[in-house]
C-alpha positions as CSV (number, residue, x, y, z in Angstrom):
1,X,-11.2,-8.3,4.1
2,X,-10.2,-11.9,4.8
3,X,-9.6,-12.2,8.5
4,X,-8.4,-15.6,9.6
5,X,-9.5,-17.0,13.0
6,X,-7.3,-18.5,15.6
7,X,-5.1,-16.1,17.6
8,X,-3.1,-14.5,14.8
9,X,-2.1,-10.9,14.7
10,X,-4.9,-8.2,14.4
11,X,-4.0,-7.6,10.8
12,X,-3.9,-11.1,9.5
13,X,-5.8,-11.6,6.3
14,X,-5.4,-8.1,4.8
15,X,-5.0,-7.9,1.0
16,X,-1.9,-5.8,0.4
17,X,-0.7,-4.4,-2.9
18,X,2.9,-3.1,-3.3
19,X,3.7,-1.0,-6.3
20,X,7.5,-0.3,-6.6
21,X,9.8,-0.4,-9.6
22,X,12.7,-1.6,-7.5
23,X,12.3,-5.4,-7.6
24,X,14.4,-6.0,-4.5
25,X,12.5,-3.4,-2.5
26,X,9.1,-4.8,-3.6
27,X,10.1,-8.4,-2.9
28,X,11.6,-7.7,0.6
29,X,8.6,-5.5,1.6
30,X,6.2,-8.3,0.3
31,X,8.1,-10.9,2.3
32,X,7.7,-8.9,5.6
33,X,4.0,-8.5,4.9
34,X,3.5,-12.2,4.2
35,X,5.4,-13.1,7.4
36,X,2.8,-10.9,9.2
37,X,0.0,-13.1,7.6
38,X,-1.1,-10.9,4.7
39,X,-2.0,-11.8,1.2
40,X,0.3,-9.8,-1.0
41,X,0.7,-8.9,-4.7
42,X,3.4,-6.8,-6.2
43,X,3.5,-4.6,-9.3
44,X,6.4,-2.7,-10.9
45,X,4.9,0.2,-12.7
46,X,1.8,2.3,-12.6
47,X,-0.2,0.5,-15.3
48,X,0.5,-2.9,-13.7
49,X,-0.4,-1.4,-10.3
50,X,-3.7,-0.1,-11.6
51,X,-4.5,-3.4,-13.3
52,X,-3.6,-5.4,-10.2
53,X,-5.7,-3.1,-8.0
54,X,-8.8,-3.6,-10.1
55,X,-8.4,-7.4,-10.0
56,X,-7.0,-7.9,-6.5
57,X,-9.1,-5.2,-4.7
58,X,-6.6,-4.6,-1.9
59,X,-7.3,-3.3,1.6
60,X,-4.0,-1.5,1.5
61,X,-1.7,-0.2,-1.2
62,X,1.9,0.8,-0.7
63,X,2.8,2.9,-3.7
64,X,6.1,4.3,-4.8
65,X,6.0,7.9,-6.1
66,X,8.8,7.5,-8.6
67,X,7.5,4.9,-11.1
68,X,8.9,4.6,-14.6
69,X,5.7,5.1,-16.6
70,X,3.7,7.6,-14.5
71,X,4.0,9.3,-11.1
72,X,2.7,7.6,-8.0
73,X,0.5,10.7,-7.5
74,X,-1.3,10.0,-10.8
75,X,-1.7,6.3,-9.9
76,X,-3.1,7.3,-6.5
77,X,-5.6,9.7,-8.1
78,X,-6.8,7.0,-10.5
79,X,-7.0,4.4,-7.7
80,X,-9.2,6.7,-5.6
81,X,-11.7,6.8,-8.5
82,X,-12.0,3.0,-8.5
83,X,-15.0,2.0,-6.2
84,X,-13.1,-0.9,-4.5
85,X,-10.2,1.4,-3.7
86,X,-11.9,4.6,-2.7
87,X,-11.8,3.5,1.0
88,X,-8.5,1.5,0.9
89,X,-5.5,2.5,2.9
90,X,-3.2,4.2,0.4
91,X,0.4,4.8,1.5
92,X,3.1,6.7,-0.4
93,X,6.3,4.6,0.0
94,X,9.0,6.9,-1.3
95,X,12.4,8.3,-1.0
96,X,11.0,11.8,-1.2
97,X,10.8,13.2,2.3
98,X,10.4,16.9,1.9
99,X,7.2,18.9,2.8
100,X,6.4,19.6,-0.9
101,X,6.1,15.8,-1.7
102,X,4.2,15.2,1.5
103,X,1.7,17.9,0.5
104,X,1.4,16.5,-3.0
105,X,0.8,13.0,-1.5
106,X,-2.1,14.3,0.6
107,X,-3.6,16.1,-2.4
108,X,-3.4,12.9,-4.6
109,X,-5.4,10.9,-2.0
110,X,-2.7,9.2,0.0
111,X,-3.5,8.5,3.7
112,X,0.1,8.3,4.8
113,X,3.6,9.3,3.4
114,X,6.3,6.8,4.5
115,X,9.9,7.4,3.6
116,X,12.1,4.5,2.4
117,X,13.4,2.4,3.8
118,X,10.1,1.9,5.6
119,X,10.2,1.0,9.3
120,X,8.5,-2.4,9.5
121,X,7.1,-1.7,13.0
122,X,5.4,1.5,11.6
123,X,4.0,-0.4,8.6
124,X,2.7,-3.1,10.9
125,X,1.0,-0.5,13.1
126,X,-0.7,1.0,10.0
127,X,-2.0,-2.4,8.9
128,X,-3.1,-3.4,12.5
129,X,-5.0,-0.2,12.8
130,X,-6.7,-0.8,9.4
131,X,-7.7,-4.4,10.4
132,X,-9.1,-3.2,13.7
133,X,-11.1,-0.4,12.0
134,X,-12.5,-2.9,9.5
135,X,-13.9,-5.1,12.2
136,X,-16.0,-2.4,13.7
């Protein structure tokens, strides 16, 4: 993790990967994360997300479930098998809010299930908590 010094927020310096096939959603989410001081990359399908994850080695991944080439569940399972990502914060970012999808998210290896549109304050709390845990 790349923590910057000098009185910035607790989560400054996290590497965040956003995988979402909706360009506008990915771009706006990325902008909010950058404003909070994070280094952000975006990907727009599962294959690109996996390739980006291998190269970028993110601290946190926000992953859409409904991707065009594979399900987010499949991507999550594959990410969890990658050594740099086995401990990363993995968040399902999806329009699917029902209990069945939440259960599937948990079984696939997601740490959290966040329904779109994501509440920025909730996302910020997740990232702040991750940054604090990484410092200890």
